[in-house]
N, CA, C and O atoms as a Tinker XYZ file with bonds, in Angstrom:
   532  protein
     1  N     14.345000   10.001000  -19.962000    73     2
     2  CA    14.258000   10.269000  -18.542000    64     1     3
     3  C     12.796000   10.270000  -18.103000    63     2     4     5
     4  O     11.930000   10.806000  -18.795000    81     3
     5  N     12.535000    9.677000  -16.971000    73     3     6
     6  CA    11.184000    9.558000  -16.446000    64     5     7
     7  C     10.836000   10.783000  -15.614000    63     6     8     9
     8  O     11.615000   11.218000  -14.767000    81     7
     9  N      9.651000   11.331000  -15.871000    73     7    10
    10  CA     9.226000   12.462000  -15.047000    64     9    11
    11  C      8.410000   11.959000  -13.851000    63    10    12    13
    12  O      8.097000   10.773000  -13.749000    81    11
    13  N      8.078000   12.877000  -12.963000    73    11    14
    14  CA     7.384000   12.504000  -11.728000    64    13    15
    15  C      6.031000   11.858000  -11.994000    63    14    16    17
    16  O      5.660000   10.907000  -11.307000    81    15
    17  N      5.292000   12.354000  -12.970000    73    15    18
    18  CA     3.971000   11.787000  -13.258000    64    17    19
    19  C      4.087000   10.366000  -13.793000    63    18    20    21
    20  O      3.306000    9.492000  -13.418000    81    19
    21  N      5.048000   10.136000  -14.659000    73    19    22
    22  CA     5.237000    8.785000  -15.192000    64    21    23
    23  C      5.636000    7.819000  -14.088000    63    22    24    25
    24  O      5.151000    6.689000  -14.042000    81    23
    25  N      6.517000    8.259000  -13.201000    73    23    26
    26  CA     6.946000    7.415000  -12.094000    64    25    27
    27  C      5.779000    7.130000  -11.152000    63    26    28    29
    28  O      5.621000    6.009000  -10.669000    81    27
    29  N      4.971000    8.143000  -10.899000    73    27    30
    30  CA     3.805000    7.957000  -10.038000    64    29    31
    31  C      2.835000    6.952000  -10.655000    63    30    32    33
    32  O      2.334000    6.071000   -9.957000    81    31
    33  N      2.570000    7.074000  -11.939000    73    31    34
    34  CA     1.690000    6.130000  -12.633000    64    33    35
    35  C      2.244000    4.712000  -12.553000    63    34    36    37
    36  O      1.511000    3.759000  -12.290000    81    35
    37  N      3.543000    4.591000  -12.784000    73    35    38
    38  CA     4.185000    3.277000  -12.735000    64    37    39
    39  C      4.027000    2.650000  -11.349000    63    38    40    41
    40  O      3.712000    1.466000  -11.232000    81    39
    41  N      4.242000    3.437000  -10.312000    73    39    42
    42  CA     4.115000    2.920000   -8.948000    64    41    43
    43  C      2.680000    2.555000   -8.613000    63    42    44    45
    44  O      2.438000    1.587000   -7.892000    81    43
    45  N      1.733000    3.313000   -9.124000    73    43    46
    46  CA     0.326000    2.972000   -8.908000    64    45    47
    47  C     -0.016000    1.666000   -9.635000    63    46    48    49
    48  O     -0.779000    0.849000   -9.121000    81    47
    49  N      0.543000    1.476000  -10.812000    73    47    50
    50  CA     0.357000    0.213000  -11.528000    64    49    51
    51  C      0.976000   -0.948000  -10.757000    63    50    52    53
    52  O      0.417000   -2.044000  -10.734000    81    51
    53  N      2.123000   -0.715000  -10.130000    73    51    54
    54  CA     2.728000   -1.746000   -9.281000    64    53    55
    55  C      1.781000   -2.105000   -8.138000    63    54    56    57
    56  O      1.617000   -3.278000   -7.805000    81    55
    57  N      1.168000   -1.098000   -7.549000    73    55    58
    58  CA     0.212000   -1.336000   -6.462000    64    57    59
    59  C     -0.939000   -2.211000   -6.948000    63    58    60    61
    60  O     -1.348000   -3.147000   -6.261000    81    59
    61  N     -1.453000   -1.904000   -8.126000    73    59    62
    62  CA    -2.548000   -2.698000   -8.696000    64    61    63
    63  C     -2.118000   -4.140000   -8.932000    63    62    64    65
    64  O     -2.881000   -5.067000   -8.664000    81    63
    65  N     -0.888000   -4.336000   -9.437000    73    63    66
    66  CA    -0.381000   -5.696000   -9.658000    64    65    67
    67  C     -0.224000   -6.448000   -8.341000    63    66    68    69
    68  O     -0.514000   -7.642000   -8.266000    81    67
    69  N      0.234000   -5.754000   -7.307000    73    67    70
    70  CA     0.384000   -6.393000   -5.999000    64    69    71
    71  C     -0.969000   -6.836000   -5.448000    63    70    72    73
    72  O     -1.087000   -7.924000   -4.884000    81    71
    73  N     -1.982000   -5.999000   -5.610000    73    71    74
    74  CA    -3.314000   -6.372000   -5.140000    64    73    75
    75  C     -3.830000   -7.588000   -5.909000    63    74    76    77
    76  O     -4.408000   -8.502000   -5.321000    81    75
    77  N     -3.622000   -7.593000   -7.207000    73    75    78
    78  CA    -4.036000   -8.748000   -8.022000    64    77    79
    79  C     -3.299000  -10.000000   -7.561000    63    78    80    81
    80  O     -3.901000  -11.068000   -7.449000    81    79
    81  N     -2.008000   -9.877000   -7.294000    73    79    82
    82  CA    -1.215000  -11.016000   -6.802000    64    81    83
    83  C     -1.725000  -11.494000   -5.452000    63    82    84    85
    84  O     -1.797000  -12.697000   -5.203000    81    83
    85  N     -2.080000  -10.549000   -4.575000    73    83    86
    86  CA    -2.602000  -10.920000   -3.251000    64    85    87
    87  C     -3.861000  -11.772000   -3.400000    63    86    88    89
    88  O     -4.028000  -12.768000   -2.696000    81    87
    89  N     -4.726000  -11.387000   -4.299000    73    87    90
    90  CA    -5.965000  -12.132000   -4.513000    64    89    91
    91  C     -5.682000  -13.518000   -5.087000    63    90    92    93
    92  O     -6.334000  -14.490000   -4.706000    81    91
    93  N     -4.729000  -13.617000   -5.986000    73    91    94
    94  CA    -4.353000  -14.903000   -6.573000    64    93    95
    95  C     -3.732000  -15.814000   -5.517000    63    94    96    97
    96  O     -4.074000  -16.993000   -5.431000    81    95
    97  N     -2.823000  -15.269000   -4.716000    73    95    98
    98  CA    -2.184000  -16.047000   -3.658000    64    97    99
    99  C     -3.214000  -16.511000   -2.627000    63    98   100   101
   100  O     -3.155000  -17.643000   -2.147000    81    99
   101  N     -4.141000  -15.642000   -2.297000    73    99   102
   102  CA    -5.208000  -16.006000   -1.368000    64   101   103
   103  C     -6.008000  -17.194000   -1.913000    63   102   104   105
   104  O     -6.280000  -18.157000   -1.196000    81   103
   105  N     -6.371000  -17.107000   -3.177000    73   103   106
   106  CA    -7.147000  -18.184000   -3.798000    64   105   107
   107  C     -6.371000  -19.505000   -3.800000    63   106   108   109
   108  O     -6.969000  -20.581000   -3.756000    81   107
   109  N     -5.056000  -19.418000   -3.852000    73   107   110
   110  CA    -4.203000  -20.613000   -3.818000    64   109   111
   111  C     -3.914000  -21.081000   -2.393000    63   110   112   113
   112  O     -3.221000  -22.080000   -2.200000    81   111
   113  N     -4.432000  -20.375000   -1.403000    73   111   114
   114  CA    -4.227000  -20.762000   -0.010000    64   113   115
   115  C     -2.920000  -20.282000    0.587000    63   114   116   117
   116  O     -2.563000  -20.697000    1.690000    81   115
   117  N     -2.192000  -19.412000   -0.115000    73   115   118
   118  CA    -0.935000  -18.862000    0.389000    64   117   119
   119  C     -1.236000  -17.547000    1.110000    63   118   120   121
   120  O     -1.082000  -16.465000    0.545000    81   119
   121  N     -1.665000  -17.663000    2.363000    73   119   122
   122  CA    -2.092000  -16.489000    3.112000    64   121   123
   123  C     -0.928000  -15.577000    3.476000    63   122   124   125
   124  O     -1.085000  -14.356000    3.485000    81   123
   125  N      0.233000  -16.144000    3.774000    73   123   126
   126  CA     1.408000  -15.310000    4.069000    64   125   127
   127  C      1.820000  -14.506000    2.837000    63   126   128   129
   128  O      2.130000  -13.319000    2.937000    81   127
   129  N      1.819000  -15.153000    1.691000    73   127   130
   130  CA     2.143000  -14.447000    0.447000    64   129   131
   131  C      1.131000  -13.357000    0.147000    63   130   132   133
   132  O      1.492000  -12.274000   -0.315000    81   131
   133  N     -0.135000  -13.643000    0.410000    73   131   134
   134  CA    -1.195000  -12.652000    0.183000    64   133   135
   135  C     -1.035000  -11.458000    1.126000    63   134   136   137
   136  O     -1.291000  -10.320000    0.732000    81   135
   137  N     -0.615000  -11.712000    2.363000    73   135   138
   138  CA    -0.379000  -10.627000    3.316000    64   137   139
   139  C      0.761000   -9.742000    2.832000    63   138   140   141
   140  O      0.684000   -8.516000    2.916000    81   139
   141  N      1.807000  -10.364000    2.330000    73   139   142
   142  CA     2.954000   -9.620000    1.818000    64   141   143
   143  C      2.535000   -8.725000    0.656000    63   142   144   145
   144  O      2.846000   -7.534000    0.643000    81   143
   145  N      1.848000   -9.282000   -0.297000    73   143   146
   146  CA     1.436000   -8.510000   -1.480000    64   145   147
   147  C      0.418000   -7.432000   -1.125000    63   146   148   149
   148  O      0.414000   -6.372000   -1.751000    81   147
   149  N     -0.442000   -7.671000   -0.141000    73   147   150
   150  CA    -1.400000   -6.643000    0.296000    64   149   151
   151  C     -0.661000   -5.436000    0.857000    63   150   152   153
   152  O     -0.989000   -4.291000    0.545000    81   151
   153  N      0.340000   -5.709000    1.688000    73   151   154
   154  CA     1.134000   -4.603000    2.236000    64   153   155
   155  C      1.848000   -3.850000    1.114000    63   154   156   157
   156  O      1.841000   -2.619000    1.090000    81   155
   157  N      2.462000   -4.583000    0.187000    73   155   158
   158  CA     3.211000   -3.905000   -0.874000    64   157   159
   159  C      2.295000   -3.110000   -1.804000    63   158   160   161
   160  O      2.745000   -2.146000   -2.423000    81   159
   161  N      1.045000   -3.483000   -1.914000    73   159   162
   162  CA     0.081000   -2.657000   -2.638000    64   161   163
   163  C      0.019000   -1.270000   -2.002000    63   162   164   165
   164  O      0.103000   -0.252000   -2.689000    81   163
   165  N     -0.126000   -1.249000   -0.695000    73   163   166
   166  CA    -0.213000    0.015000    0.042000    64   165   167
   167  C      1.107000    0.780000   -0.032000    63   166   168   169
   168  O      1.116000    1.998000   -0.211000    81   167
   169  N      2.210000    0.067000    0.105000    73   167   170
   170  CA     3.533000    0.691000    0.040000    64   169   171
   171  C      3.730000    1.403000   -1.300000    63   170   172   173
   172  O      4.201000    2.540000   -1.330000    81   171
   173  N      3.377000    0.748000   -2.403000    73   171   174
   174  CA     3.532000    1.368000   -3.716000    64   173   175
   175  C      2.552000    2.528000   -3.912000    63   174   176   177
   176  O      2.856000    3.477000   -4.635000    81   175
   177  N      1.393000    2.460000   -3.280000    73   175   178
   178  CA     0.463000    3.602000   -3.313000    64   177   179
   179  C      1.120000    4.832000   -2.688000    63   178   180   181
   180  O      1.088000    5.927000   -3.249000    81   179
   181  N      1.713000    4.625000   -1.523000    73   179   182
   182  CA     2.372000    5.752000   -0.845000    64   181   183
   183  C      3.519000    6.286000   -1.692000    63   182   184   185
   184  O      3.703000    7.498000   -1.798000    81   183
   185  N      4.285000    5.394000   -2.291000    73   183   186
   186  CA     5.418000    5.821000   -3.105000    64   185   187
   187  C      4.957000    6.524000   -4.388000    63   186   188   189
   188  O      5.704000    7.325000   -4.949000    81   187
   189  N      3.740000    6.235000   -4.858000    73   187   190
   190  CA     3.233000    6.956000   -6.032000    64   189   191
   191  C      3.010000    8.425000   -5.688000    63   190   192   193
   192  O      3.223000    9.303000   -6.523000    81   191
   193  N      2.583000    8.687000   -4.460000    73   191   194
   194  CA     2.437000   10.076000   -4.007000    64   193   195
   195  C      3.800000   10.744000   -3.865000    63   194   196   197
   196  O      3.978000   11.899000   -4.251000    81   195
   197  N      4.753000   10.014000   -3.311000    73   195   198
   198  CA     6.101000   10.558000   -3.127000    64   197   199
   199  C      6.729000   10.943000   -4.463000    63   198   200   201
   200  O      7.430000   11.950000   -4.559000    81   199
   201  N      6.478000   10.144000   -5.484000    73   199   202
   202  CA     7.058000   10.424000   -6.801000    64   201   203
   203  C      6.655000   11.813000   -7.287000    63   202   204   205
   204  O      7.458000   12.530000   -7.884000    81   203
   205  N      5.413000   12.179000   -7.027000    73   203   206
   206  CA     4.932000   13.496000   -7.460000    64   205   207
   207  C      5.601000   14.628000   -6.693000    63   206   208   209
   208  O      5.641000   15.767000   -7.159000    81   207
   209  N      6.119000   14.312000   -5.525000    73   207   210
   210  CA     6.834000   15.304000   -4.722000    64   209   211
   211  C      8.332000   15.291000   -5.022000    63   210   212   213
   212  O      9.084000   16.122000   -4.512000    81   211
   213  N      8.753000   14.343000   -5.853000    73   211   214
   214  CA    10.174000   14.198000   -6.126000    64   213   215
   215  C     10.941000   13.659000   -4.932000    63   214   216   217
   216  O     12.127000   13.945000   -4.766000    81   215
   217  N     10.253000   12.867000   -4.089000    73   215   218
   218  CA    10.867000   12.332000   -2.876000    64   217   219
   219  C     10.843000   10.817000   -2.886000    63   218   220   221
   220  O     10.029000   10.188000   -3.563000    81   219
   221  N     11.760000   10.249000   -2.113000    73   219   222
   222  CA    11.757000    8.815000   -1.844000    64   221   223
   223  C     12.598000    8.591000   -0.598000    63   222   224   225
   224  O     13.385000    9.454000   -0.206000    81   223
   225  N     12.431000    7.451000    0.012000    73   223   226
   226  CA    13.157000    7.108000    1.228000    64   225   227
   227  C     13.708000    5.701000    1.090000    63   226   228   229
   228  O     13.118000    4.858000    0.415000    81   227
   229  N     14.830000    5.452000    1.724000    73   227   230
   230  CA    15.478000    4.145000    1.603000    64   229   231
   231  C     14.857000    3.102000    2.512000    63   230   232   233
   232  O     15.093000    1.907000    2.332000    81   231
   233  N     14.066000    3.533000    3.486000    73   231   234
   234  CA    13.438000    2.598000    4.417000    64   233   235
   235  C     11.922000    2.748000    4.389000    63   234   236   237
   236  O     11.387000    3.831000    4.154000    81   235
   237  N     11.252000    1.636000    4.635000    73   235   238
   238  CA     9.787000    1.656000    4.683000    64   237   239
   239  C      9.295000    2.642000    5.735000    63   238   240   241
   240  O      8.317000    3.356000    5.515000    81   239
   241  N      9.972000    2.678000    6.872000    73   239   242
   242  CA     9.547000    3.585000    7.943000    64   241   243
   243  C      9.610000    5.045000    7.505000    63   242   244   245
   244  O      8.804000    5.859000    7.955000    81   243
   245  N     10.547000    5.382000    6.642000    73   243   246
   246  CA    10.623000    6.745000    6.122000    64   245   247
   247  C      9.442000    7.078000    5.232000    63   246   248   249
   248  O      8.884000    8.172000    5.316000    81   247
   249  N      9.060000    6.139000    4.381000    73   247   250
   250  CA     7.904000    6.318000    3.501000    64   249   251
   251  C      6.636000    6.478000    4.344000    63   250   252   253
   252  O      5.824000    7.373000    4.110000    81   251
   253  N      6.490000    5.598000    5.320000    73   251   254
   254  CA     5.301000    5.615000    6.180000    64   253   255
   255  C      5.223000    6.914000    6.975000    63   254   256   257
   256  O      4.167000    7.542000    7.046000    81   255
   257  N      6.327000    7.308000    7.561000    73   255   258
   258  CA     6.360000    8.535000    8.360000    64   257   259
   259  C      6.006000    9.755000    7.518000    63   258   260   261
   260  O      5.227000   10.607000    7.943000    81   259
   261  N      6.579000    9.832000    6.330000    73   259   262
   262  CA     6.286000   10.967000    5.444000    64   261   263
   263  C      4.816000   10.966000    5.024000    63   262   264   265
   264  O      4.179000   12.018000    4.994000    81   263
   265  N      4.282000    9.795000    4.702000    73   263   266
   266  CA     2.880000    9.699000    4.312000    64   265   267
   267  C      1.985000   10.216000    5.437000    63   266   268   269
   268  O      1.067000   11.001000    5.199000    81   267
   269  N      2.255000    9.776000    6.644000    73   267   270
   270  CA     1.428000   10.209000    7.775000    64   269   271
   271  C      1.542000   11.708000    8.014000    63   270   272   273
   272  O      0.537000   12.386000    8.227000    81   271
   273  N      2.747000   12.215000    7.977000    73   271   274
   274  CA     2.963000   13.648000    8.236000    64   273   275
   275  C      2.328000   14.508000    7.150000    63   274   276   277
   276  O      1.699000   15.525000    7.443000    81   275
   277  N      2.495000   14.095000    5.897000    73   275   278
   278  CA     2.055000   14.921000    4.772000    64   277   279
   279  C      0.589000   14.733000    4.410000    63   278   280   281
   280  O     -0.061000   15.675000    3.958000    81   279
   281  N      0.064000   13.531000    4.602000    73   279   282
   282  CA    -1.287000   13.244000    4.097000    64   281   283
   283  C     -2.326000   12.910000    5.170000    63   282   284   285
   284  O     -3.516000   13.157000    4.972000    81   283
   285  N     -1.895000   12.361000    6.285000    73   283   286
   286  CA    -2.856000   12.029000    7.342000    64   285   287
   287  C     -3.020000   13.200000    8.305000    63   286   288   289
   288  O     -4.142000   13.622000    8.584000    81   287
   289  N     -1.909000   13.724000    8.812000    73   287   290
   290  CA    -1.985000   14.826000    9.784000    64   289   291
   291  C     -2.564000   16.093000    9.182000    63   290   292   293
   292  O     -3.072000   16.942000    9.916000    81   291
   293  N     -2.502000   16.242000    7.878000    73   291   294
   294  CA    -3.061000   17.410000    7.203000    64   293   295
   295  C     -4.500000   17.172000    6.745000    63   294   296   297
   296  O     -5.109000   18.029000    6.104000    81   295
   297  N     -5.034000   15.993000    7.084000    73   295   298
   298  CA    -6.419000   15.620000    6.756000    64   297   299
   299  C     -6.696000   15.480000    5.259000    63   298   300   301
   300  O     -7.847000   15.567000    4.831000    81   299
   301  N     -5.671000   15.268000    4.480000    73   299   302
   302  CA    -5.898000   14.959000    3.068000    64   301   303
   303  C     -6.579000   13.592000    2.972000    63   302   304   305
   304  O     -7.491000   13.381000    2.172000    81   303
   305  N     -6.100000   12.662000    3.826000    73   303   306
   306  CA    -6.723000   11.345000    3.926000    64   305   307
   307  C     -7.162000   11.102000    5.359000    63   306   308   309
   308  O     -6.568000   11.616000    6.307000    81   307
   309  N     -8.207000   10.315000    5.493000    73   307   310
   310  CA    -8.755000    9.944000    6.792000    64   309   311
   311  C     -7.750000    9.108000    7.582000    63   310   312   313
   312  O     -6.929000    8.398000    7.001000    81   311
   313  N     -7.821000    9.195000    8.897000    73   311   314
   314  CA    -6.932000    8.423000    9.764000    64   313   315
   315  C     -7.150000    6.918000    9.615000    63   314   316   317
   316  O     -6.316000    6.123000   10.050000    81   315
   317  N     -8.260000    6.529000    9.008000    73   315   318
   318  CA    -8.501000    5.107000    8.753000    64   317   319
   319  C     -7.362000    4.510000    7.922000    63   318   320   321
   320  O     -6.993000    3.352000    8.116000    81   319
   321  N     -6.807000    5.300000    6.998000    73   319   322
   322  CA    -5.711000    4.797000    6.182000    64   321   323
   323  C     -4.469000    4.528000    7.030000    63   322   324   325
   324  O     -3.708000    3.601000    6.753000    81   323
   325  N     -4.275000    5.336000    8.053000    73   323   326
   326  CA    -3.142000    5.114000    8.954000    64   325   327
   327  C     -3.319000    3.817000    9.732000    63   326   328   329
   328  O     -2.361000    3.067000    9.913000    81   327
   329  N     -4.527000    3.551000   10.188000    73   327   330
   330  CA    -4.815000    2.309000   10.910000    64   329   331
   331  C     -4.641000    1.094000    9.992000    63   330   332   333
   332  O     -4.099000    0.070000   10.409000    81   331
   333  N     -5.096000    1.209000    8.757000    73   331   334
   334  CA    -4.919000    0.139000    7.778000    64   333   335
   335  C     -3.435000   -0.125000    7.573000    63   334   336   337
   336  O     -2.997000   -1.274000    7.537000    81   335
   337  N     -2.679000    0.934000    7.440000    73   335   338
   338  CA    -1.238000    0.826000    7.250000    64   337   339
   339  C     -0.578000    0.101000    8.425000    63   338   340   341
   340  O      0.270000   -0.768000    8.224000    81   339
   341  N     -0.966000    0.456000    9.636000    73   339   342
   342  CA    -0.429000   -0.228000   10.828000    64   341   343
   343  C     -0.686000   -1.725000   10.766000    63   342   344   345
   344  O      0.220000   -2.530000   10.988000    81   343
   345  N     -1.920000   -2.092000   10.464000    73   343   346
   346  CA    -2.286000   -3.507000   10.412000    64   345   347
   347  C     -1.511000   -4.253000    9.330000    63   346   348   349
   348  O     -0.939000   -5.315000    9.579000    81   347
   349  N     -1.500000   -3.692000    8.146000    73   347   350
   350  CA    -0.831000   -4.356000    7.035000    64   349   351
   351  C      0.669000   -4.486000    7.271000    63   350   352   353
   352  O      1.255000   -5.533000    6.995000    81   351
   353  N      1.287000   -3.430000    7.778000    73   351   354
   354  CA     2.731000   -3.470000    8.035000    64   353   355
   355  C      3.057000   -4.504000    9.113000    63   354   356   357
   356  O      4.008000   -5.273000    8.979000    81   355
   357  N      2.269000   -4.514000   10.171000    73   355   358
   358  CA     2.505000   -5.459000   11.263000    64   357   359
   359  C      2.352000   -6.901000   10.835000    63   358   360   361
   360  O      3.202000   -7.740000   11.132000    81   359
   361  N      1.275000   -7.186000   10.142000    73   359   362
   362  CA     1.031000   -8.563000    9.692000    64   361   363
   363  C      2.062000   -8.981000    8.658000    63   362   364   365
   364  O      2.544000  -10.113000    8.693000    81   363
   365  N      2.409000   -8.090000    7.739000    73   363   366
   366  CA     3.428000   -8.417000    6.740000    64   365   367
   367  C      4.761000   -8.714000    7.418000    63   366   368   369
   368  O      5.433000   -9.682000    7.062000    81   367
   369  N      5.142000   -7.904000    8.377000    73   367   370
   370  CA     6.414000   -8.117000    9.079000    64   369   371
   371  C      6.421000   -9.462000    9.802000    63   370   372   373
   372  O      7.376000  -10.230000    9.696000    81   371
   373  N      5.354000   -9.733000   10.529000    73   371   374
   374  CA     5.287000  -10.998000   11.261000    64   373   375
   375  C      5.259000  -12.193000   10.310000    63   374   376   377
   376  O      5.955000  -13.183000   10.538000    81   375
   377  N      4.470000  -12.109000    9.259000    73   375   378
   378  CA     4.363000  -13.256000    8.362000    64   377   379
   379  C      5.641000  -13.465000    7.547000    63   378   380   381
   380  O      5.948000  -14.597000    7.171000    81   379
   381  N      6.386000  -12.402000    7.271000    73   379   382
   382  CA     7.638000  -12.541000    6.525000    64   381   383
   383  C      8.787000  -13.038000    7.398000    63   382   384   385
   384  O      9.651000  -13.775000    6.922000    81   383
   385  N      8.806000  -12.640000    8.669000    73   383   386
   386  CA     9.987000  -12.898000    9.496000    64   385   387
   387  C      9.783000  -13.901000   10.624000    63   386   388   389
   388  O     10.762000  -14.373000   11.203000    81   387
   389  N      8.555000  -14.235000   10.949000    73   387   390
   390  CA     8.289000  -15.225000   11.991000    64   389   391
   391  C      7.916000  -16.534000   11.308000    63   390   392   393
   392  O      6.849000  -16.655000   10.707000    81   391
   393  N      8.810000  -17.509000   11.410000    73   391   394
   394  CA     8.610000  -18.778000   10.715000    64   393   395
   395  C      7.270000  -19.439000   11.038000    63   394   396   397
   396  O      6.683000  -20.103000   10.184000    81   395
   397  N      6.795000  -19.264000   12.244000    73   395   398
   398  CA     5.599000  -19.980000   12.686000    64   397   399
   399  C      4.366000  -19.086000   12.812000    63   398   400   401
   400  O      3.378000  -19.469000   13.439000    81   399
   401  N      4.426000  -17.905000   12.221000    73   399   402
   402  CA     3.279000  -16.998000   12.260000    64   401   403
   403  C      2.139000  -17.601000   11.434000    63   402   404   405
   404  O      2.331000  -18.059000   10.308000    81   403
   405  N      0.961000  -17.585000   12.029000    73   403   406
   406  CA    -0.221000  -18.113000   11.348000    64   405   407
   407  C     -1.209000  -16.983000   11.118000    63   406   408   409
   408  O     -1.485000  -16.189000   12.017000    81   407
   409  N     -1.723000  -16.923000    9.933000    73   407   410
   410  CA    -2.756000  -15.939000    9.609000    64   409   411
   411  C     -3.961000  -16.716000    9.095000    63   410   412   413
   412  O     -3.831000  -17.618000    8.267000    81   411
   413  N     -5.119000  -16.356000    9.594000    73   411   414
   414  CA    -6.324000  -17.091000    9.205000    64   413   415
   415  C     -6.966000  -16.458000    7.964000    63   414   416   417
   416  O     -6.656000  -15.330000    7.580000    81   415
   417  N     -7.842000  -17.206000    7.376000    73   415   418
   418  CA    -8.526000  -16.768000    6.162000    64   417   419
   419  C     -9.290000  -15.458000    6.379000    63   418   420   421
   420  O     -9.291000  -14.581000    5.516000    81   419
   421  N     -9.931000  -15.337000    7.524000    73   419   422
   422  CA   -10.697000  -14.121000    7.820000    64   421   423
   423  C     -9.789000  -12.892000    7.887000    63   422   424   425
   424  O    -10.126000  -11.828000    7.367000    81   423
   425  N     -8.631000  -13.054000    8.538000    73   423   426
   426  CA    -7.684000  -11.939000    8.653000    64   425   427
   427  C     -7.162000  -11.489000    7.296000    63   426   428   429
   428  O     -7.108000  -10.293000    7.009000    81   427
   429  N     -6.782000  -12.444000    6.470000    73   427   430
   430  CA    -6.220000  -12.070000    5.181000    64   429   431
   431  C     -7.288000  -11.507000    4.252000    63   430   432   433
   432  O     -6.997000  -10.653000    3.415000    81   431
   433  N     -8.507000  -11.977000    4.395000    73   431   434
   434  CA    -9.603000  -11.390000    3.620000    64   433   435
   435  C     -9.730000   -9.903000    3.955000    63   434   436   437
   436  O     -9.879000   -9.065000    3.066000    81   435
   437  N     -9.669000   -9.594000    5.239000    73   435   438
   438  CA    -9.737000   -8.193000    5.679000    64   437   439
   439  C     -8.544000   -7.395000    5.165000    63   438   440   441
   440  O     -8.701000   -6.243000    4.762000    81   439
   441  N     -7.356000   -7.991000    5.174000    73   439   442
   442  CA    -6.164000   -7.288000    4.706000    64   441   443
   443  C     -6.259000   -6.957000    3.219000    63   442   444   445
   444  O     -5.879000   -5.865000    2.797000    81   443
   445  N     -6.759000   -7.884000    2.441000    73   443   446
   446  CA    -6.914000   -7.640000    1.005000    64   445   447
   447  C     -7.960000   -6.549000    0.767000    63   446   448   449
   448  O     -7.763000   -5.669000   -0.072000    81   447
   449  N     -9.056000   -6.606000    1.497000    73   447   450
   450  CA   -10.087000   -5.566000    1.366000    64   449   451
   451  C     -9.523000   -4.203000    1.761000    63   450   452   453
   452  O     -9.822000   -3.196000    1.118000    81   451
   453  N     -8.714000   -4.167000    2.811000    73   451   454
   454  CA    -8.108000   -2.902000    3.241000    64   453   455
   455  C     -7.132000   -2.359000    2.205000    63   454   456   457
   456  O     -7.096000   -1.156000    1.947000    81   455
   457  N     -6.345000   -3.244000    1.615000    73   455   458
   458  CA    -5.408000   -2.810000    0.572000    64   457   459
   459  C     -6.179000   -2.265000   -0.633000    63   458   460   461
   460  O     -5.778000   -1.268000   -1.233000    81   459
   461  N     -7.271000   -2.915000   -0.978000    73   459   462
   462  CA    -8.115000   -2.463000   -2.086000    64   461   463
   463  C     -8.696000   -1.081000   -1.781000    63   462   464   465
   464  O     -8.717000   -0.210000   -2.650000    81   463
   465  N     -9.163000   -0.882000   -0.556000    73   463   466
   466  CA    -9.706000    0.413000   -0.141000    64   465   467
   467  C     -8.621000    1.492000   -0.190000    63   466   468   469
   468  O     -8.865000    2.593000   -0.685000    81   467
   469  N     -7.437000    1.186000    0.316000    73   467   470
   470  CA    -6.318000    2.128000    0.319000    64   469   471
   471  C     -5.988000    2.538000   -1.119000    63   470   472   473
   472  O     -5.830000    3.722000   -1.417000    81   471
   473  N     -5.886000    1.553000   -1.995000    73   471   474
   474  CA    -5.595000    1.826000   -3.406000    64   473   475
   475  C     -6.670000    2.704000   -4.024000    63   474   476   477
   476  O     -6.351000    3.631000   -4.769000    81   475
   477  N     -7.923000    2.436000   -3.736000    73   475   478
   478  CA    -9.005000    3.247000   -4.317000    64   477   479
   479  C     -8.952000    4.686000   -3.796000    63   478   480   481
   480  O     -9.230000    5.620000   -4.548000    81   479
   481  N     -8.605000    4.875000   -2.537000    73   479   482
   482  CA    -8.487000    6.231000   -1.978000    64   481   483
   483  C     -7.370000    7.017000   -2.659000    63   482   484   485
   484  O     -7.553000    8.178000   -3.024000    81   483
   485  N     -6.222000    6.382000   -2.825000    73   483   486
   486  CA    -5.082000    7.056000   -3.462000    64   485   487
   487  C     -5.396000    7.333000   -4.930000    63   486   488   489
   488  O     -5.131000    8.428000   -5.425000    81   487
   489  N     -5.951000    6.360000   -5.617000    73   487   490
   490  CA    -6.292000    6.535000   -7.032000    64   489   491
   491  C     -7.292000    7.667000   -7.219000    63   490   492   493
   492  O     -7.147000    8.496000   -8.118000    81   491
   493  N     -8.302000    7.693000   -6.365000    73   491   494
   494  CA    -9.322000    8.739000   -6.446000    64   493   495
   495  C     -8.709000   10.112000   -6.184000    63   494   496   497
   496  O     -9.016000   11.076000   -6.886000    81   495
   497  N     -7.856000   10.200000   -5.191000    73   495   498
   498  CA    -7.180000   11.470000   -4.882000    64   497   499
   499  C     -6.369000   11.951000   -6.086000    63   498   500   501
   500  O     -6.452000   13.117000   -6.470000    81   499
   501  N     -5.595000   11.060000   -6.670000    73   499   502
   502  CA    -4.758000   11.440000   -7.811000    64   501   503
   503  C     -5.614000   11.860000   -8.999000    63   502   504   505
   504  O     -5.295000   12.828000   -9.689000    81   503
   505  N     -6.697000   11.133000   -9.236000    73   503   506
   506  CA    -7.586000   11.456000  -10.356000    64   505   507
   507  C     -8.312000   12.784000  -10.124000    63   506   508   509
   508  O     -8.376000   13.626000  -11.021000    81   507
   509  N     -8.852000   12.965000   -8.930000    73   507   510
   510  CA    -9.628000   14.173000   -8.632000    64   509   511
   511  C     -8.773000   15.439000   -8.595000    63   510   512   513
   512  O     -9.275000   16.545000   -8.795000    81   511
   513  N     -7.501000   15.265000   -8.341000    73   511   514
   514  CA    -6.599000   16.415000   -8.277000    64   513   515
   515  C     -5.738000   16.549000   -9.527000    63   514   516   517
   516  O     -4.743000   17.274000   -9.543000    81   515
   517  N     -6.145000   15.831000  -10.574000    73   515   518
   518  CA    -5.440000   15.892000  -11.873000    64   517   519
   519  C     -3.936000   15.728000  -11.719000    63   518   520   521
   520  O     -3.157000   16.381000  -12.412000    81   519
   521  N     -3.538000   14.859000  -10.811000    73   519   522
   522  CA    -2.111000   14.697000  -10.547000    64   521   523
   523  C     -1.398000   13.836000  -11.583000    63   522   524   525
   524  O     -0.181000   13.934000  -11.739000    81   523
   525  N     -2.151000   12.991000  -12.294000    73   523   526
   526  CA    -1.494000   12.075000  -13.224000    64   525   527
   527  C     -1.836000   12.337000  -14.694000    63   526   528   529
   528  O     -1.469000   11.549000  -15.565000    81   527
   529  N     -2.517000   13.407000  -14.962000    73   527   530
   530  CA    -2.903000   13.693000  -16.369000    64   529   531
   531  C     -1.820000   14.462000  -17.074000    63   530   532
   532  O     -1.962000   14.790000  -18.251000    81   531
């Protein structure tokens, strides 16, 4: 049986793999794919925190809402992470569901950098608070 710390570590590793995939897809010129993987990096970061609480939600909006209520509104994380989340979620949704959505190289570069920053913030928080040891 998996405990909360193991699940959190696994989800953080998923986030790292998604970020690596985003960079690979970007290098291959697949900007829509890179946008998708950048968002999922952030999504798995949030779910790594939820694992430690023994919580999960069936919808992305539930994960996002809980993250904002528990970690942004309480000032555990800066509101910048909420803005990053808005951008990544919006672009991922449009690029996944709008057949003719176009994303430029500059935009996706920013999205990958934002996902990397989000991952580093979550990783640092978990490390500094001995949450995964």
